[in-house]
C-alpha positions in Angstrom: 11.7 2.2 -3.0 13.9 4.8 -4.8 14.3 8.3 -3.2 15.0 11.2 -5.6 17.4 13.8 -4.4 18.0 16.0 -7.4 16.6 19.5 -7.8 14.2 18.2 -10.6 12.5 15.8 -8.2 12.2 18.5 -5.5 10.6 20.9 -7.8 8.3 18.2 -9.0 7.2 17.4 -5.5 6.5 21.0 -4.6 4.4 21.3 -7.8 2.6 17.9 -6.8 1.6 19.3 -3.4 0.5 22.6 -4.9 -1.9 20.8 -7.4 -3.2 17.9 -5.3 -1.2 15.4 -7.0 -3.4 14.7 -9.9 -0.4 12.7 -11.1 0.6 10.1 -13.9 -1.9 8.5 -16.0 -2.5 5.0 -16.6 -0.5 5.4 -19.8 2.6 6.4 -17.7 2.6 10.0 -18.8 4.2 12.3 -16.2 2.3 15.4 -17.2 0.0 16.8 -14.4 -3.6 16.3 -15.1 -6.0 19.2 -14.6 -8.2 17.9 -11.8 -7.0 18.6 -8.4 -9.2 16.4 -6.2 -7.5 13.3 -4.7 -8.7 9.9 -5.0 -11.2 9.0 -2.6 -12.6 5.7 -1.2 -15.3 4.8 1.4 -14.3 2.3 4.1 -16.9 0.0 5.3 -17.6 -0.5 8.9 -18.0 -4.3 9.9 -20.5 -5.7 12.3 -18.1 -8.5 13.1 -14.5 -9.2 12.2 -13.7 -11.6 9.2 -11.7 -14.7 9.5 -8.2 -14.0 8.3 -7.8 -16.6 5.8 -6.8 -14.9 2.5 -10.1 -16.0 1.0 -11.2 -13.0 -1.3 -14.5 -14.4 -2.1 -15.9 -14.6 1.4 -18.2 -12.3 3.3 -18.0 -9.6 4.1 -15.5 -8.8 1.3 -17.8 -10.2 -1.5 -20.1 -7.1 -0.8 -17.3 -4.4 -0.6 -16.2 -2.4 -3.4 -12.5 -3.0 -4.5 -9.7 -0.2 -4.9 -7.8 -0.7 -8.3 -4.0 -0.3 -8.1 -3.5 0.3 -11.8 -1.4 3.1 -12.3 2.3 2.5 -13.4 5.3 4.7 -12.3 8.4 5.2 -14.6 8.6 3.3 -18.0 5.7 1.1 -18.9 6.4 -2.5 -17.6 6.3 -5.4 -19.8 4.2 -7.2 -17.1 1.4 -5.3 -15.4 -0.6 -7.5 -12.8 -4.2 -6.9 -12.1 -4.3 -5.6 -8.4 -7.3 -5.0 -6.3 -7.6 -4.3 -2.7 -10.4 -3.9 -0.1 -10.3 -2.0 3.3 -12.9 -2.4 6.2 -12.8 -1.6 9.9 -14.4 -2.0 13.3 -13.6 -0.4 16.7 -10.4 -2.4 17.1 -8.8 -2.9 13.8 -8.5 -2.3 10.0 -8.9 -5.2 7.8 -7.0 -5.3 4.4 -7.1 -7.8 1.6 -5.2 -7.7 -1.7 -5.9 -10.0 -4.7 -3.1 -10.1 -7.3 -3.6 -11.7 -10.9 0.1 -12.0 -11.5 3.0 -13.8 -13.2 6.7 -13.8 -12.5 6.0 -14.2 -8.8 8.8 -14.4 -6.1 9.3 -14.2 -2.2 12.7 -14.6 -0.6 12.5 -12.6 2.4 12.2 -14.8 5.4 11.7 -12.6 8.3 9.5 -9.8 9.3 11.2 -6.2 8.9 13.5 -7.6 6.1 13.2 -5.6 2.8 10.3 -7.2 1.0 9.8 -4.6 -1.8 12.3 -6.7 -4.0 9.6 -9.7 -3.9 6.2 -9.7 -5.4 4.8 -7.3 -2.7 1.8 -5.3 -2.0 1.9 -2.1 0.2 -0.4 0.2 2.2 1.0 3.5 3.3 -1.3 5.6 5.7 -1.5 8.7 7.9 -4.0 8.0 10.6 -5.5 11.4 10.3 -5.7 14.2 7.6 -2.1 15.9 8.2 0.4 14.0 6.2 3.1 16.4 7.7 2.8 14.4 10.9 4.2 11.3 9.3 2.9 7.9 7.8 3.1 4.2 8.2 4.4 2.1 5.5 3.1 -1.5 5.8 4.5 -3.9 3.0 3.6 -7.5 2.8 5.1 -10.0 0.2 3.2 -12.6 -1.5 4.4 -15.1 1.4 3.1 -13.1 4.2 6.3 -11.5 5.3 5.9 -8.0 6.5 8.0 -4.7 6.7 6.2 -2.0 8.9 7.6 1.4 9.9 6.5 4.9 11.0 8.5 7.9 9.6 7.8 11.6 10.0 8.8 12.3 6.5 10.4 10.2 3.8 13.5 8.6 5.3 13.4 10.7 8.4 12.9 9.5 12.0 12.0 6.0 11.0 10.8 3.6 13.5 10.2 0.0 12.9 7.8 -2.2 14.7 9.4 -4.8 17.1 9.2 -8.4 16.1 6.6 -8.9 18.8 4.7 -6.0 17.5 4.7 -7.4 13.9 3.5 -10.8 15.3 0.5 -8.8 16.4 -0.5 -8.1 12.9 -2.5 -11.3 11.9 -1.5 -12.1 8.2 -2.8 -14.9 6.0 -1.3 -15.6 2.4 -2.3 -18.0 -0.4 1.2 -18.9 -1.4 4.1 -20.5 0.6 6.3 -18.2 2.6 9.2 -18.7 0.3 8.7 -18.6 -3.5 11.9 -19.4 -5.1 12.6 -20.1 -8.0 10.4 -17.5 -9.4 6.9 -18.8 -10.6 6.7 -17.7 -14.3 3.4 -19.2 -15.0 0.2 -16.9 -14.6 -0.7 -17.1 -10.8 -3.3 -15.3 -8.6 -2.4 -14.9 -4.9 -4.0 -12.9 -2.0 -2.9 -11.5 1.3 -5.1 -10.6 4.1 -4.3 -9.0 7.4 -5.8 -7.5 10.6 -4.0 -4.2 11.7 -4.9 -3.2 15.3 -5.5 0.4 15.8 -3.9 0.3 19.1 -0.6 -0.9 17.5 -0.6 2.4 15.4 -1.2 4.4 18.5 2.1 3.3 20.0 4.1 5.3 17.2 1.7 8.1 16.2 -1.3 10.3 17.1 -4.4 8.6 15.7 -7.8 9.7 14.8 -9.6 6.4 15.5 -11.7 5.1 12.6 -15.4 6.1 13.1 -18.2 7.3 10.8 -17.0 10.6 9.3 -13.3 10.2 10.1 -10.9 10.6 7.2 -7.3 9.2 6.8 -4.9 9.7 4.0 -3.4 6.8 2.3 -2.2 5.2 -0.7 -1.8 1.4 -2.0 0.9 0.0 -4.1 2.2 -3.2 -5.9 5.8 -3.7 -6.6 8.3 -6.4 -7.6 11.6 -4.6 -7.6 14.0 -7.7 -8.0 11.7 -10.1 -9.9 12.4 -10.8 -13.6 9.6 -8.3 -14.5 9.8 -5.4 -12.1 7.0 -3.0 -12.0 5.7 -0.1 -9.5 1.8 0.4 -9.5 -0.1 2.8 -7.5 -3.9 3.6 -6.4 -3.7 7.3 -6.1 -1.5 8.8 -8.9 2.0 10.3 -8.1 3.7 12.6 -10.4 7.3 11.8 -9.9 9.9 11.2 -12.5 11.0 7.9 -11.1 9.3 5.0 -9.2 8.9 6.3 -5.5 6.1 5.5 -3.2 7.3 7.7 -0.4 5.3 10.8 -1.4 2.7 11.5 1.3 1.6 14.7 -0.3 0.0 12.4 -3.0 -1.8 10.4 -0.7 -5.5 9.6 -1.6 -8.4 10.0 1.0 -10.0 7.2 3.0 -13.6 8.2 4.4 -14.8 5.9 7.1 -18.6 5.2 6.8 
């Protein structure tokens, strides 16, 4: 994603942090809203882990409320997919599933840790605790199941990428082929589901393990930077002059139940 380095962007970031990042509206306006409370979402505890098969309609997902990734950054895109995500957990892992009602779908990254944000891609940024100043993970998975996963202390600072073996430890299922090229121009619905082991996060950061009452900070995104119809969508709003997902001060709140 784009990193803004000019003075205007820095001032907006400071203002964003001071106001709780009420952020852009779904109309794309960049004026700050008056409300200061961050987005919040309750994360369901599972009695048993689900099969990782990219089936949006199966249990337990059928009974879990979705998050809607529907706020765009930058100019209003000519194509806005309908994007939903669901998150659950148990003692060992987080479980995440995305469903995208899309068009102009593309995936060309072939290996984990390649840049996937140019493809049709869903992203989960998280701080495994309440203090975003301690850093965050960015987990980016394209529609073909190829993943980029890093931890960084601050945007672009002290970045650590998971090894290929560690990436293989994140079980991923996807409904489309690994490579989607040429681009699918017809309306297409696709899903991505994965199991993220908490122990893997603990190799790179201090983690407050998920449990009832625990709070993490996070945001979820959809992008397609290098497709014929690029767009940048968020769950929690971000006030920023250009598309930029790396704004941890604007993360929403995940409340484990």
